[in-house]
Structures are given as structure tokens and as C-alpha cells.
C-alpha positions in Angstrom: -0.1 -0.2 -0.1 1.1 3.3 -0.8 -0.1 6.7 0.4 0.4 9.4 -2.0 1.6 12.0 0.1 2.9 14.6 -2.3 -0.8 14.4 -4.3 -2.8 17.5 -3.4 -6.1 15.7 -2.6 -9.5 17.7 -3.7 -12.9 17.0 -3.0 -13.4 15.7 -6.2 -11.2 13.0 -5.7 -13.0 11.5 -2.5 -16.2 10.0 -2.6 -18.1 7.3 0.2 -16.3 4.0 0.7 -13.0 5.4 -0.2 -10.1 4.2 2.3 -8.0 7.4 2.8 -5.1 8.2 5.3 -5.6 11.1 7.8 -3.5 12.8 10.1 -2.7 11.7 13.6 -2.4 14.5 16.5 0.9 14.7 15.9 0.5 15.4 12.3 1.6 12.1 10.6 -0.5 10.5 7.9 -0.3 7.2 9.6 -4.1 6.6 10.6 -6.4 4.5 8.0 -10.3 5.3 7.8 -12.8 4.7 5.2 -15.5 7.9 4.2 -18.6 7.1 5.3 -20.6 10.3 4.8 -19.9 13.6 3.2 -21.2 16.6 4.5 -21.7 19.9 2.3 -21.3 22.6 4.8 -20.3 25.7 3.3 -17.5 26.7 1.5 -15.9 23.3 2.3 -16.9 19.6 2.4 -16.4 17.7 5.6 -15.8 13.9 5.3 -16.9 11.6 8.0 -14.7 8.5 8.4 -15.5 5.2 10.2 -13.2 5.9 13.0 -15.5 8.4 14.4 -12.8 10.8 15.6 -14.5 13.7 13.9 -14.9 15.2 10.6 -11.9 16.1 8.2 -11.5 18.3 5.1 -9.7 17.1 1.7 -6.3 18.8 2.9 -6.2 16.4 5.7 -6.8 13.2 3.8 -4.6 11.6 1.5 -5.0 8.7 -1.2 -4.0 5.2 -1.3 -2.9 3.6 -4.4 -4.3 0.4 -4.7 
């Protein structure tokens, strides 16, 4: 599994059911989650992950190369 750290993740890249990495408290992209819902709060979209740690924006999520 490769984490695409240097790819700027956009809202158009993300969808429900997609496995992504997100930042830990230390700022490292080492935590895995699956997007279970997308909240459209203007001006941002927020992504709910199955880990229930909160909602994230596209800047805080990184894609995983399959």
C-alpha cells in the first residue's frame, strides 16, 4: 500500500467508501479510515470516517494507491 503524500487531494478525488489516510495528532499521515459520509457545509465539504474521530477536509486526507 502506498500513501500519495505529495498529491494534493481535492474534493473531486474523494467519495463514500474510499479508504484514505488522515493526520494523527502529531501531524503524521499514518491513520487509516473509510469515508462513510460527506457533509456539504459551505464553503467546505467535510468527510466523516468510520473511526468516529471527527470530520476532516480534503486537505487533511491523503489517497492510497491500490
